[in-house]
C-alpha positions in Angstrom: -61.0 115.9 28.5 -60.5 117.3 32.0 -60.4 114.8 34.8 -62.8 115.5 37.7 -61.9 114.3 41.1 -64.5 113.9 43.8 -63.6 115.2 47.3 -65.6 115.1 50.6 -65.3 118.4 52.4 -65.4 117.5 56.1 -66.5 120.8 57.7 -67.4 121.7 61.3 -71.0 120.5 61.3 -71.6 118.9 57.9 -69.8 117.0 55.1 -70.3 118.3 51.5 -69.5 116.7 48.2 -67.2 118.5 45.8 -65.7 118.3 42.3 -62.0 119.3 42.0 -60.4 120.3 38.7 -56.6 120.7 39.3 -54.3 121.2 36.5 -50.5 120.3 36.8 -48.5 122.9 38.5 -51.6 124.9 39.4 -50.8 128.0 41.4 -54.3 129.2 42.3 -57.6 127.7 43.1 -61.1 129.3 42.3 -63.8 128.1 44.6 -67.3 128.2 43.1 -70.5 129.3 45.0 -73.6 128.3 42.9 -76.8 130.2 42.7 -80.6 129.8 43.7 -81.5 126.2 43.5 -78.5 124.9 41.8 -75.5 122.8 42.6 -71.9 121.8 41.6 -73.3 120.2 38.5 -74.5 123.5 37.1 -73.5 123.3 33.4 -72.7 127.0 33.4 -70.4 126.9 36.3 -68.9 123.7 35.0 -68.1 125.4 31.8 -66.5 128.3 33.4 -64.5 125.9 35.6 -63.2 124.0 32.8 -62.2 127.2 30.9 -60.3 128.3 34.0 -58.4 125.0 34.1 -57.2 125.5 30.6 -55.6 128.7 31.9 -53.9 126.7 34.7 -56.3 127.7 37.4 -57.7 124.9 39.7 -61.5 124.9 40.4 -63.5 123.6 43.3 -67.2 123.2 42.9 -69.3 122.0 45.8 -72.8 121.8 47.0 -73.5 124.6 49.4 -76.4 122.5 51.0 -76.5 119.0 52.3 -79.0 116.7 50.5 -81.6 117.0 53.3 -81.3 120.8 53.2 -81.6 120.8 49.5 -84.8 118.7 49.6 -86.2 121.3 52.1 -85.1 124.2 50.0 -86.7 122.7 47.0 -90.1 123.1 48.7 -89.5 126.2 50.8 -86.9 128.1 48.8 -85.7 129.7 52.0 -82.1 128.4 52.5 -81.0 129.6 49.1 -81.5 133.1 50.3 -80.0 132.5 53.7 -76.8 134.4 52.8 -75.6 134.3 56.5 -75.6 130.5 56.3 -74.2 130.2 52.9 -71.5 132.6 53.7 -70.5 130.8 56.9 -70.4 127.6 54.9 -68.2 129.0 52.1 -65.8 130.4 54.9 -65.6 126.9 56.3 -64.7 125.6 52.8 -61.9 128.3 52.4 -60.6 127.1 55.9 -60.8 123.5 54.7 -58.7 124.3 51.7 -56.2 126.0 54.0 -55.8 122.7 55.8 -55.5 120.4 52.9 -52.1 119.4 52.0 -52.6 119.3 48.3 -54.4 122.8 48.2 -53.1 124.9 51.0 -50.3 126.6 49.1 -52.7 127.9 46.3 -53.9 131.4 46.1 -57.7 131.6 46.5 -60.3 133.3 44.1 -64.1 133.1 44.6 -66.7 132.7 41.8 -70.3 133.4 42.7 -73.4 133.1 40.7 -76.8 134.4 41.5 -77.4 134.3 45.3 -73.9 132.5 45.6 -72.3 135.9 44.7 -73.7 137.4 47.8 -72.2 134.5 49.9 -68.9 134.8 48.1 -68.6 138.5 49.1 -69.6 137.7 52.7 -66.8 135.0 52.8 -64.2 137.5 51.1 -65.0 139.9 53.9 -64.5 137.4 56.6 -61.3 136.1 55.1 -59.6 139.3 53.7 -56.1 137.8 54.0 -57.0 134.7 52.1 -59.4 135.6 49.2 -57.4 137.4 46.6 -60.1 137.9 43.9 -63.9 137.6 43.4 -66.0 137.4 40.2 -69.7 137.4 40.2 -71.9 136.0 37.3 -75.4 137.4 37.3 -74.9 137.8 41.0 -77.2 139.1 43.8 -74.2 140.8 45.2 -76.5 143.2 46.9 -77.4 140.3 49.3 -74.0 140.7 51.0 -75.3 143.8 52.7 -73.2 145.3 55.3 -70.2 143.1 54.3 -69.8 144.9 51.0 -67.7 147.8 52.4 -65.4 145.3 54.2 -64.5 143.3 51.1 -60.8 143.9 50.1 -60.4 141.3 47.2 -60.7 142.9 43.7 -64.1 142.2 42.5 -65.6 141.9 39.1 -69.4 141.9 38.5 -70.6 140.4 35.2 -74.2 140.9 34.3 -76.2 140.5 31.1 -77.4 143.6 29.3 -80.9 142.1 29.2 -81.0 141.6 33.0 -82.0 145.1 34.2 -82.9 144.1 37.7 -79.6 142.7 38.4 -77.8 145.5 36.6 -79.4 148.0 39.0 -78.6 145.8 42.1 -75.0 145.4 40.9 -74.6 149.1 40.5 -75.9 149.5 44.2 -73.3 147.0 45.2 -70.6 149.0 43.2 -71.4 152.2 45.3 -70.9 150.1 48.6 -67.8 148.3 47.6 -64.4 150.0 48.7 -62.1 147.6 46.9 -60.8 147.5 43.3 -63.9 146.7 41.3 -65.5 146.7 37.9 -69.1 146.1 36.5 -69.0 144.5 33.0 -72.2 144.3 31.1 -72.3 141.7 28.5 -74.3 142.7 25.5 -77.3 140.6 24.3 -77.1 138.5 27.5 -79.9 137.6 29.8 -79.7 136.5 33.4 -78.4 132.9 32.6 -76.2 133.9 29.7 -77.9 131.3 27.4 -77.5 133.4 24.2 -74.7 132.4 21.7 -71.2 133.4 22.8 -72.3 135.0 26.0 -71.2 132.4 28.5 -67.8 132.2 26.5 -67.5 135.9 27.2 -68.2 135.4 30.9 -65.4 132.7 31.0 -63.1 135.0 29.2 -63.7 137.9 31.5 -63.4 135.7 34.7 -60.2 134.1 33.5 -58.7 137.5 32.8 -59.7 138.8 36.1 -58.4 135.8 38.1 -55.1 135.8 36.0 -54.6 139.5 36.9 -55.3 139.4 40.5 -54.1 135.8 41.3 -51.0 136.4 39.3 -51.2 133.3 37.3 -49.5 133.4 33.8 -51.6 132.1 30.9 -50.2 128.6 29.8 -48.3 129.0 26.5 -50.5 128.3 23.4 -53.7 129.0 25.2 -55.9 131.5 23.3 -58.2 133.7 25.4 -59.9 135.5 22.4 -63.7 134.9 22.9 -64.1 134.9 19.1 -61.9 131.8 18.8 -63.8 128.5 18.7 -62.9 126.3 21.7 -61.2 122.9 20.8 
């Protein structure tokens, strides 16, 4: 069982609620940016976060929108595609981590899902000296637009083989990115990676990428083989 600690992120204009997973002797922290209409309680992101913790990586999951903003977005569906807003908010969270006594020494990675991947790449472009790696899961990385060619952090795009629209959009993003990058297509997976073993593959790929570029050694005894049952 992994303990979750709630934190309040006091940003410049708003306060956001976050869940922090921080293993003993963590050397890096992955900040999650959720996708359209989702939040920090997304079971898919929670699963990936806990998988990263088993590798010695901290995870910070937070709600990109305040409660009033989320209620508005539930009706209008407008804020979830406001990548400028979401990107700025993610930058503020990165800056908050840099001021936090407990977290400020950790190397930073970003994990973005769906529209949150666009925000993650915008934030990576804005904080090139801080963000050391980015992973996208089924991400609308194309929404980062003109920020793509300013991203310096090694970027992994993971997309399901049965998600042709996002595959094409990710390929477009690959052409625009100027950093170390890779597009990984997971066989048999749709957009939400709900098929057996596909989310486990996402977690393995993300963990390997973050370990490589955040320079975090895998804890002794932890198996990263996707075919090995968990726990």
